C-alpha positions as CSV (number, residue, x, y, z in Angstrom):
1,M,0.0,0.0,0.0
2,L,0.9,3.7,-0.2
3,P,3.1,5.1,2.6
4,A,0.7,6.1,5.2
5,T,2.4,9.5,5.5
6,A,3.5,9.8,2.0
7,A,3.3,13.2,0.5
8,H,3.3,14.0,-3.5
9,A,6.7,15.3,-4.2
10,A,6.4,18.6,-6.5
11,P,7.6,17.5,-10.1
12,A,10.3,19.6,-11.6
13,A,9.1,22.4,-13.9
14,P,8.7,21.0,-17.3
15,S,10.9,21.9,-20.0
16,A,9.5,23.5,-23.4
17,A,10.4,20.3,-25.0
18,Q,8.5,18.1,-22.6
19,T,5.4,20.2,-23.0
20,T,5.4,21.0,-26.9
21,V,7.1,18.0,-28.6
22,A,4.8,15.5,-30.0
23,P,6.0,12.0,-30.5
24,D,7.2,11.2,-34.0
25,L,5.0,8.2,-34.7
26,D,6.3,7.7,-38.2
27,A,9.9,7.5,-36.7
28,L,8.5,5.3,-34.2
29,T,7.0,2.8,-36.6
30,Q,10.3,2.8,-38.6
31,V,12.3,2.1,-35.4
32,L,9.9,-1.1,-34.6
33,R,10.4,-2.2,-38.2
34,S,14.2,-1.9,-37.8
35,T,14.0,-3.8,-34.6
36,T,12.1,-6.8,-36.4
37,A,14.5,-6.6,-39.4
38,A,17.4,-7.0,-36.8
39,G,15.8,-10.4,-35.5
40,A,12.9,-9.7,-33.4
41,P,9.8,-11.6,-34.3
42,G,7.7,-8.6,-33.0
43,A,8.1,-5.4,-31.3
44,M,5.5,-2.6,-29.8
45,A,5.6,0.7,-28.2
46,R,3.0,2.5,-26.2
47,F,3.2,6.3,-25.7
48,T,1.2,8.2,-23.1
49,G,1.0,11.9,-23.3
50,P,-1.1,15.2,-23.4
51,D,-2.9,13.8,-26.5
52,G,-3.6,10.5,-24.8
53,V,-2.4,6.9,-25.8
54,Q,-0.7,6.3,-28.9
55,T,0.6,2.7,-30.0
56,R,2.5,1.2,-32.9
57,V,3.3,-2.7,-33.4
58,E,5.1,-4.7,-35.8
59,G,5.4,-8.4,-36.5
60,V,4.1,-11.2,-34.3
61,R,3.8,-12.1,-30.7
62,D,3.5,-15.8,-31.4
63,R,5.6,-17.4,-34.2
64,T,3.5,-20.6,-34.2
65,T,0.2,-19.1,-34.6
66,G,1.3,-16.1,-36.5
67,A,-0.8,-13.9,-34.0
68,A,0.0,-10.2,-34.6
69,M,2.0,-8.3,-31.9
70,D,-0.4,-6.7,-29.4
71,P,0.4,-3.5,-27.3
72,R,-2.0,-5.0,-24.6
73,A,0.0,-8.2,-24.4
74,R,1.9,-9.1,-21.2
75,F,5.6,-10.0,-21.1
76,R,8.5,-10.6,-18.8
77,I,10.1,-7.2,-18.0
78,G,13.5,-8.5,-16.8
79,S,15.4,-5.8,-15.0
80,V,12.6,-3.1,-15.0
81,T,11.8,-5.5,-11.8
82,K,14.8,-3.7,-10.2
83,T,12.8,-0.4,-9.9
84,F,9.9,-2.3,-8.4
85,S,12.2,-3.9,-5.8
86,S,13.7,-0.5,-5.0
87,V,10.4,1.2,-4.4
88,V,9.6,-1.4,-1.9
89,L,12.8,-1.2,0.0
90,L,12.6,2.6,-0.1
91,Q,9.1,2.5,1.3
92,L,10.8,0.4,4.2
93,V,13.2,3.3,4.5
94,D,10.3,5.7,4.8
95,E,8.9,3.6,7.5
96,G,12.3,3.4,9.6
97,R,12.7,-0.1,9.0
98,I,15.9,-0.2,6.9
99,Q,18.5,2.6,6.5
100,L,20.2,3.3,3.3
101,D,23.7,3.7,4.9
102,T,23.5,0.8,7.2
103,P,25.8,-2.1,6.3
104,V,23.9,-5.3,4.9
105,N,25.2,-7.5,7.4
106,S,23.5,-5.6,10.2
107,Y,20.1,-6.9,8.7
108,L,21.4,-10.2,7.2
109,P,24.2,-11.2,9.7
110,G,27.0,-13.0,8.1
111,L,25.7,-12.8,4.5
112,L,28.3,-10.9,2.7
113,P,32.1,-11.0,3.1
114,D,32.5,-7.3,3.7
115,D,30.8,-5.2,6.5
116,R,31.4,-1.9,4.4
117,I,28.7,-3.1,1.9
118,T,25.6,-1.0,2.6
119,V,22.0,-0.9,1.5
120,R,22.7,2.2,-0.6
121,H,25.6,0.4,-2.3
122,L,23.4,-2.4,-3.5
123,L,20.8,-0.1,-5.1
124,T,23.5,1.9,-7.0
125,H,25.2,-1.2,-8.1
126,R,28.4,-0.1,-6.3
127,S,28.8,-3.2,-3.9
128,G,31.4,-4.9,-5.9
129,L,29.5,-8.2,-5.7
130,A,30.0,-10.4,-8.8
131,D,27.1,-11.0,-11.1
132,Y,26.7,-14.7,-11.0
133,T,24.8,-14.6,-14.4
134,N,28.0,-13.9,-16.4
135,A,29.1,-17.6,-15.7
136,M,25.6,-18.9,-15.6
137,F,24.7,-17.8,-19.2
138,E,28.3,-17.7,-20.8
139,K,26.8,-20.1,-23.3
140,T,23.4,-18.7,-24.1
141,V,20.9,-21.4,-24.8
142,P,22.6,-24.4,-22.7
143,G,22.9,-22.2,-19.9
144,F,19.1,-21.0,-20.1
145,E,17.9,-24.8,-20.7
146,A,19.9,-25.6,-17.5
147,V,17.8,-23.2,-15.2
148,R,14.6,-22.8,-17.2
149,N,12.7,-25.0,-14.6
150,K,15.1,-24.8,-11.7
151,V,14.1,-23.0,-8.5
152,F,17.0,-21.3,-6.6
153,T,17.0,-19.9,-3.1
154,Y,18.2,-16.5,-2.5
155,R,21.4,-17.8,-0.8
156,E,22.1,-20.2,-3.5
157,L,22.4,-17.2,-5.8
158,V,24.3,-15.3,-3.4
159,G,26.6,-18.2,-2.9
160,L,27.3,-18.4,-6.9
161,S,28.3,-14.6,-6.6
162,L,30.5,-15.1,-3.6
163,A,32.4,-17.8,-5.6
164,E,33.6,-15.2,-8.0
165,P,36.2,-12.4,-7.4
166,R,34.6,-9.2,-6.3
167,T,34.6,-6.5,-9.0
168,T,35.4,-3.3,-7.0
169,E,35.8,-2.0,-3.5
170,P,32.5,-1.1,-2.0
171,G,31.3,2.4,-3.0
172,V,34.3,3.0,-5.5
173,E,32.7,2.3,-8.9
174,Y,29.4,1.4,-10.7
175,K,29.4,-2.3,-11.8
176,Y,26.0,-3.7,-12.8
177,S,25.2,-6.9,-11.0
178,N,22.0,-8.9,-10.4
179,T,23.4,-9.9,-7.2
180,N,22.8,-6.6,-5.7
181,F,18.9,-7.0,-6.3
182,V,18.9,-10.6,-5.2
183,V,20.0,-9.2,-1.7
184,V,17.5,-6.5,-1.9
185,G,14.7,-9.2,-2.1
186,M,16.3,-10.8,0.9
187,L,16.1,-7.5,2.9
188,I,12.5,-6.9,1.9
189,E,11.5,-10.5,3.1
190,K,13.6,-10.1,6.3
191,A,11.9,-6.5,7.0
192,T,8.5,-7.6,6.1
193,G,8.4,-11.3,7.2
194,K,6.7,-12.1,4.0
195,P,7.7,-13.1,0.4
196,V,8.7,-10.3,-2.2
197,A,5.4,-11.2,-4.0
198,K,3.3,-10.0,-1.2
199,A,5.2,-6.8,-1.0
200,Y,4.8,-6.1,-4.6
201,E,1.1,-6.7,-4.4
202,R,0.6,-4.7,-1.5
203,R,2.6,-1.8,-1.8
204,I,2.5,-1.3,-5.6
205,F,0.2,-3.5,-7.9
206,K,-2.9,-3.1,-5.9
207,P,-2.7,0.6,-4.9
208,L,-1.9,1.6,-8.6
209,G,-4.4,-0.7,-10.2
210,L,-1.8,-2.7,-12.1
211,R,-4.0,-5.8,-13.1
212,N,-1.6,-7.1,-15.6
213,T,1.4,-7.1,-13.5
214,S,2.3,-10.0,-11.4
215,Y,5.3,-12.0,-9.8
216,V,4.6,-15.5,-10.0
217,H,7.9,-17.1,-9.2
218,P,8.3,-20.0,-9.5
219,D,5.3,-20.6,-11.5
220,T,6.5,-20.8,-15.3
221,A,3.4,-19.5,-17.4
222,I,2.4,-16.0,-18.4
223,K,-1.3,-16.1,-18.1
224,G,-3.9,-14.4,-20.4
225,L,-3.0,-12.4,-23.4
226,H,0.7,-12.4,-23.8
227,A,3.7,-12.2,-26.2
228,N,6.0,-15.4,-26.5
229,G,9.5,-14.5,-25.9
230,Y,12.3,-16.1,-28.4
231,L,16.0,-16.5,-27.7
232,H,18.6,-16.3,-30.1
233,P,21.3,-18.9,-30.0
234,D,25.1,-17.7,-29.9
235,E,25.4,-19.4,-33.3
236,E,24.5,-17.2,-36.0
237,G,21.5,-18.6,-38.0
238,G,20.7,-21.0,-35.4
239,P,16.8,-21.6,-34.6
240,L,15.1,-19.4,-32.2
241,V,14.2,-21.0,-28.9
242,D,10.7,-20.3,-27.4
243,S,11.8,-19.0,-24.0
244,T,8.3,-18.1,-22.8
245,E,7.9,-20.5,-20.0
246,Q,10.6,-20.6,-17.3
247,T,10.6,-19.8,-13.6
248,V,13.1,-17.0,-13.9
249,S,14.3,-18.2,-10.4
250,W,17.8,-17.3,-11.6
251,A,16.7,-13.5,-11.1
252,Q,13.7,-13.2,-8.8
253,S,13.7,-9.7,-7.2
254,A,16.4,-8.8,-9.9
255,G,14.0,-9.6,-12.8
256,A,11.0,-12.0,-12.6
257,V,8.2,-9.5,-12.8
258,I,5.4,-9.8,-15.6
259,S,3.7,-6.9,-16.7
260,N,2.4,-5.1,-20.0
261,A,3.1,-1.6,-21.4
262,A,0.1,0.2,-19.9
263,D,1.0,-0.8,-16.4
264,L,4.7,-0.3,-16.8
265,S,4.0,3.4,-17.9
266,T,1.6,3.9,-15.1
267,F,4.1,2.8,-12.5
268,M,6.9,4.8,-13.8
269,S,4.7,8.1,-14.0
270,A,3.3,7.4,-10.6
271,L,6.9,6.8,-9.2
272,V,8.5,10.0,-10.6
273,S,5.6,12.2,-9.6
274,G,5.7,11.2,-6.0
275,K,2.9,8.9,-5.6
276,L,4.9,5.9,-4.0
277,L,7.6,7.5,-1.9
278,R,8.1,10.6,0.3
279,P,9.9,13.5,-1.2
280,G,13.2,13.1,0.3
281,T,13.3,9.5,-0.5
282,L,12.2,10.2,-4.1
283,D,14.9,12.8,-4.2
284,A,17.6,10.2,-3.3
285,M,16.3,7.7,-5.9
286,L,16.7,10.4,-8.5
287,T,20.1,11.5,-7.4
288,M,22.2,10.2,-10.3
289,T,25.7,9.3,-11.2
290,P,27.1,8.8,-14.5
291,T,27.5,5.1,-15.5
292,D,29.8,5.6,-18.5
293,A,31.9,8.1,-20.6
294,T,29.2,9.4,-22.7
295,N,27.7,11.5,-19.9
296,T,24.3,10.6,-21.3
297,R,23.6,7.6,-18.8
298,F,22.9,7.6,-15.3
299,Y,21.8,5.6,-12.4
300,G,20.2,6.4,-9.2
301,L,18.8,4.1,-6.8
302,G,17.4,1.2,-9.0
303,L,16.5,4.0,-11.6
304,R,18.1,4.9,-14.8
305,R,18.3,8.4,-16.4
306,Y,19.0,8.9,-20.1
307,D,19.7,12.3,-21.4
308,L,18.5,12.4,-25.0
309,S,19.8,14.3,-28.0
310,C,17.1,17.1,-27.8
311,G,17.9,17.9,-24.1
312,T,14.9,16.0,-22.7
313,Q,15.8,13.7,-19.6
314,V,13.8,10.5,-19.1
315,Y,13.7,8.2,-16.2
316,G,12.8,4.4,-15.9
317,H,14.5,1.2,-16.6
318,T,15.8,-1.2,-19.1
319,G,15.1,-5.0,-19.1
320,T,16.6,-8.1,-20.6
321,V,15.2,-11.6,-19.8
322,Q,15.4,-14.5,-22.3
323,G,13.2,-13.7,-25.0
324,F,12.4,-10.1,-24.1
325,Y,14.0,-6.5,-24.3
326,T,12.1,-3.8,-22.5
327,Y,12.5,0.1,-22.3
328,S,10.2,2.0,-19.7
329,F,10.8,5.5,-19.3
330,T,9.0,8.8,-18.3
331,T,9.8,12.4,-18.3
332,R,10.3,14.0,-14.9
333,D,6.9,15.4,-14.4
334,G,5.3,11.9,-15.4
335,S,3.3,13.6,-18.2
336,R,4.7,11.5,-20.8
337,A,5.6,8.0,-20.9
338,L,7.1,5.3,-23.2
339,T,7.2,1.6,-22.9
340,A,8.6,-0.4,-25.7
341,M,9.2,-4.3,-26.0
342,A,10.8,-6.6,-28.5
343,N,10.1,-10.4,-28.2
344,T,13.7,-11.4,-28.6
345,S,17.0,-11.3,-26.7
346,N,20.6,-12.3,-27.1
347,R,20.4,-10.1,-30.2
348,G,22.2,-6.9,-29.5
349,Q,21.3,-5.3,-32.8
350,A,17.6,-5.8,-32.0
351,N,18.0,-4.2,-28.6
352,T,20.1,-1.2,-30.0
353,A,17.1,-0.5,-32.5
354,L,14.6,-0.6,-30.0
355,G,16.4,2.0,-28.0
356,G,15.5,4.4,-30.8
357,T,11.9,4.5,-29.5
358,L,13.0,7.0,-27.0
359,E,14.3,9.5,-29.4
360,A,11.4,9.2,-31.5
361,A,8.8,9.3,-28.8
362,F,10.2,12.1,-26.4
363,C,12.2,14.3,-29.1
364,G,9.6,13.9,-31.9
365,K,9.7,15.5,-35.1
366,P,11.8,18.6,-34.5
367,T,14.8,16.0,-34.2
368,P,16.3,15.5,-37.6
369,A,16.6,11.8,-38.8
370,K,20.3,12.3,-38.9
371,A,20.1,13.3,-35.0
372,T,18.4,10.0,-34.3
373,A,21.1,8.2,-36.0
374,K,23.8,10.0,-34.1
375,A,21.9,9.4,-30.7
376,A,21.8,5.5,-31.5
377,A,25.6,5.7,-32.2
378,R,26.2,7.4,-29.1
379,G,24.7,4.6,-27.4
380,F,21.4,5.8,-26.0
381,A,20.3,2.0,-26.4
382,L,22.0,-0.6,-24.2
383,A,25.6,-1.1,-24.5
384,P,27.8,-3.8,-22.9
385,A,29.4,-1.2,-20.7
386,E,26.5,-0.7,-18.6
387,A,23.7,-2.6,-19.8
388,D,21.5,-5.5,-18.9
389,L,23.8,-7.8,-20.8
390,P,22.1,-10.5,-22.8
391,E,20.1,-12.8,-20.6
392,R,21.3,-11.1,-17.4
393,G,18.0,-9.4,-16.1
């Protein structure tokens, strides 16, 4: 449920770009076509703004039946889950049950090998805990098939991480790791005494009316109208693997939520406009540091910021899970939101192409076509330096 004493944070004053630029729907369509041409069976985008909801789709959501992609379809959102987990944990901070700068081991004694690792380090990917998925999915399809139906405990996943060398000293450097948000899930369950599924439901899904959003781990099916996910093998030209049904137990609170485009945009807009966190806590979440040398991509507390070529800043998260790429972002005032999805993964070209939906939606027609191409070249889509790498949440 919403924090009992939460107040709505005053949104930042919208820029001229945020209030006057309409999405370039022709460019949006072309981006989706480029995404399918790059290997995604289907792709979709849903934009919400002052003129209402506008959607575009390409390709199919099911290669067997040939059913067309549908903007209402549910899908696995991968690391967009991290923002849900962050909100729950930060609500616990608002309630005084967790402190951001307290060592994790104070809440989970003996879990981590370094008492300097704090809760804030987890949320900002600055803990130095190795990402166990690097080894798990070194070979994409065999790695996936080995865990497709497996059920892990949180401690088993943390153990896989601790078997690897640490990547950095705590607080020193941004190093993206799913391990951080596995530990976040453990903190949530320790503080609430209940599974994370209950926390998501009580604190976010029900208050916001997210009827198409769920956390069903370890169940494997996506219920209702949904897109099937298709995983590209490492070998060029190999057959796609239908990866729709899986436990996603290898990710859990780092990447196992299911949702649809409308619900994700509702969630992101509600978050940045102050409906889920107290103002000071939201400010902390939105305090960003650069994640790469381009100085266009940033990370706060479980939330990304992308600075687009037109000067617009958008907040949200990206997601990769076997068979699905997702982008879900909103302007700072929550008035414009985009969620885009392609039903494939382990296909970097498709992911890069899908990232172009941000420029088309938020920068609109005033951005020349060459600027969109330049933006893509600068890496507004995911790049290995910071991204949810293939199959890693």
